[in-house]
C-alpha positions as CSV (number, residue, x, y, z in Angstrom):
1,M,124.0,74.6,92.5
2,D,123.1,74.4,88.8
3,Y,119.5,75.3,89.7
4,I,120.6,78.4,91.7
5,I,122.8,79.6,88.8
6,S,120.0,79.1,86.2
7,V,117.6,81.1,88.4
8,Y,120.3,83.8,88.8
9,R,120.8,84.0,85.1
10,K,117.1,84.2,84.2
11,P,114.9,85.1,87.1
12,K,111.2,85.0,86.1
13,N,110.1,87.9,88.2
14,Y,112.8,90.4,87.3
15,G,111.3,93.8,86.3
16,K,109.3,96.6,87.6
17,L,105.6,96.9,88.5
18,E,103.5,100.0,88.0
19,N,101.3,101.2,90.8
20,A,103.1,99.0,93.3
21,H,104.6,99.5,96.8
22,S,108.3,99.6,96.4
23,K,111.5,100.0,98.3
24,S,115.2,99.5,97.6
25,E,118.0,98.7,99.9
26,S,121.7,97.7,99.7
27,N,123.9,95.4,101.5
28,P,126.9,97.5,102.5
29,F,129.2,94.5,103.0
30,C,129.1,93.4,99.4
31,G,127.3,96.1,97.4
32,D,124.2,94.1,96.5
33,R,121.2,96.4,95.7
34,I,117.7,95.2,95.3
35,E,114.5,97.1,94.6
36,L,111.3,95.2,95.4
37,F,107.8,96.0,93.9
38,V,104.8,94.5,95.7
39,K,101.1,94.6,94.9
40,I,98.7,93.7,97.7
41,E,95.0,92.9,97.3
42,N,92.6,91.9,100.1
43,E,95.6,91.5,102.5
44,K,97.3,89.1,100.2
45,I,100.4,89.5,98.0
46,S,99.1,89.5,94.5
47,E,102.3,90.3,92.6
48,I,106.0,90.8,93.2
49,K,108.8,91.9,90.9
50,F,112.4,93.0,91.6
51,T,115.3,94.8,90.0
52,G,118.8,95.3,91.1
53,E,122.3,94.0,91.0
54,G,123.9,91.5,93.2
55,C,125.6,88.2,93.8
56,T,124.1,84.9,92.8
57,I,122.6,84.4,96.3
58,S,120.9,87.8,96.5
59,I,119.3,87.5,93.1
60,F,118.3,83.9,93.7
61,S,116.8,84.8,97.1
62,A,114.8,87.7,95.5
63,E,113.4,85.3,92.9
64,M,112.6,82.7,95.6
65,L,110.8,85.4,97.7
66,S,108.7,86.4,94.7
67,E,107.8,82.8,93.9
68,N,107.0,81.8,97.5
69,F,105.2,84.9,98.7
70,I,102.6,85.5,95.9
71,G,99.2,84.6,97.3
72,K,100.4,84.7,101.0
73,N,98.6,86.8,103.6
74,V,100.6,89.8,104.7
75,N,100.2,88.8,108.4
76,E,101.7,85.5,107.6
77,I,104.8,87.1,106.1
78,K,105.0,89.6,108.9
79,S,105.2,86.7,111.4
80,L,108.2,85.1,109.6
81,S,111.6,85.4,111.2
82,D,114.9,85.6,109.3
83,E,115.5,81.9,110.2
84,D,112.0,81.0,108.9
85,Y,112.9,82.7,105.6
86,L,116.3,81.0,105.3
87,K,114.6,77.6,105.7
88,L,112.7,78.4,102.4
89,L,115.9,78.4,100.5
90,P,117.3,75.1,99.3
91,I,120.8,75.7,100.5
92,S,122.6,76.3,103.7
93,L,124.6,79.5,103.9
94,T,127.5,81.0,105.9
95,P,126.6,84.0,108.1
96,T,128.1,86.3,105.5
97,R,126.0,84.8,102.7
98,Q,122.9,84.9,104.9
99,K,123.1,88.7,104.7
100,C,122.9,88.4,100.9
101,A,120.0,86.0,101.1
102,L,118.1,88.1,103.6
103,L,118.3,91.4,101.7
104,S,115.0,91.0,99.7
105,F,113.2,89.5,102.8
106,R,114.1,92.5,104.9
107,I,112.9,94.9,102.1
108,M,109.6,93.0,102.1
109,K,109.3,93.3,105.8
110,N,110.1,97.1,105.6
111,I,107.4,97.6,102.9
112,L,104.8,95.8,105.1
113,R,105.9,97.8,108.1
114,D,105.6,101.1,106.2
115,L,102.1,100.2,105.0
116,E,101.1,99.4,108.6
117,K,102.1,103.0,109.6
118,N,99.8,104.6,106.9
C-alpha cells in the first residue's frame, strides 16, 4: 500500500502533452475526473500524460496505465478487456473501486475508438 500512496502523491506522468489526442471523463459515483493525453507514432503509443483529480486508486491507475502502455501497439491495447487491465494492477479491488481503477483505461479505449472512426 505504501507504493500505491507514493505513486499517488508523485505520479511521474502527470501533466499535459501538446499536439496529443486527449479526452476526459468522470466517474459519477465518486467524482474522479481524469484527462488523458496520448501520442501515437507508427501504430504504437509513444507518450502518455494525464491530469485530473481523484482518489488514490484512480490516480494510481492512470499512472500505471501510462507506464505500462508506452511502446505498446494500439491493436494490443484495443484487444484488452477490463479484466485484463485490472490484472496489471498490483492490488485486488472491490467492484466499487474497480470503477475508479478502470476510468483511465476506458478513456484510453475511447481515444483509440475515436481515432479509428477518423
